[in-house]
C-alpha positions in Angstrom: 14.0 19.0 14.7 12.8 15.2 14.4 9.9 14.0 14.3 8.8 11.2 16.1 9.5 7.6 15.5 6.3 6.6 16.0 4.7 8.6 13.3 3.8 7.1 10.1 1.3 6.8 7.1 -1.6 4.2 7.9 -2.1 3.3 4.1 1.9 1.8 4.6 0.0 -0.7 6.6 -3.0 -1.0 5.0 -1.0 -1.6 1.3 1.5 -3.8 3.0 -1.2 -6.2 4.3 -2.8 -6.3 1.0 0.6 -7.2 -0.5 0.8 -10.0 1.9 -2.8 -11.3 1.6 -2.5 -11.4 -2.0 0.7 -13.8 -1.6 3.2 -11.3 -3.5 5.7 -11.6 -1.0 6.2 -15.4 -2.5 6.0 -14.7 -5.5 7.3 -11.6 -6.5 11.2 -10.2 -6.4 11.9 -7.6 -3.7 12.6 -4.9 -6.4 9.2 -5.5 -7.8 7.5 -5.6 -4.2 9.1 -1.9 -3.3 7.9 -0.7 -6.8 4.6 -2.1 -6.3 4.5 -0.2 -2.6 5.5 2.9 -3.8 3.5 3.1 -7.1 0.3 1.9 -4.9 1.0 4.5 -2.3 1.2 7.4 -4.2 -2.4 6.7 -5.2 -3.6 7.1 -1.9 -4.1 10.2 0.1 -1.4 10.1 3.5 -3.1 9.5 6.5 -0.6 10.5 9.5 -1.3 8.7 12.7 1.1 8.4 15.7 -0.2 5.2 17.6 -2.0 2.1 16.0 -4.7 2.2 18.9 -5.6 6.0 17.5 -7.1 4.1 14.3 -8.7 1.2 16.0 -10.8 3.6 18.5 -11.4 6.5 16.7 -11.8 5.4 12.8 -15.4 4.6 11.7 -15.9 1.3 10.7 -17.4 2.6 7.0 -13.9 4.8 7.0 -11.5 2.0 7.4 -13.4 0.0 5.0 -13.3 2.7 2.4 -9.4 3.0 3.3 -9.0 -0.8 2.8 -11.2 -0.6 -0.7 -8.8 2.2 -1.7 -5.7 0.3 -1.0 -7.1 -2.6 -2.9 -7.7 -0.7 -6.0 -4.4 1.6 -5.6 -2.4 -2.3 -5.8 -4.6 -3.6 -8.3 -3.9 -0.8 -10.9 0.1 -0.8 -9.6 -0.1 -4.5 -10.6 -1.5 -4.0 -13.7 1.1 -1.3 -14.4 4.1 -3.1 -13.4 2.9 -6.2 -15.5 2.2 -4.3 -18.4 5.7 -2.6 -18.1 7.0 -5.7 -17.9 5.6 -7.3 -20.8 6.2 -4.3 -22.8 10.3 -4.5 -22.1 10.3 -8.4 -23.0 8.9 -7.5 -26.4 12.0 -5.3 -27.2 
């Protein structure tokens, strides 16, 4: 059985939007961004949807804001972790 190609985790969109908003796609490597995305997504609960319109019409505004704050916090923690790890490896 194959799941529908339209099914995806809505947090993926929020995490990627936050990365773009911070300008990290212009200043960080593809490997850094991939690690950052994985670390951030592992901190938030999955929220699977099939169509973006479902979230636009059926998600209360306060819940959407909470999800955006969760994504921002997850990105901040992941950046801190990666930057500290990078600094630690340079000291060796």
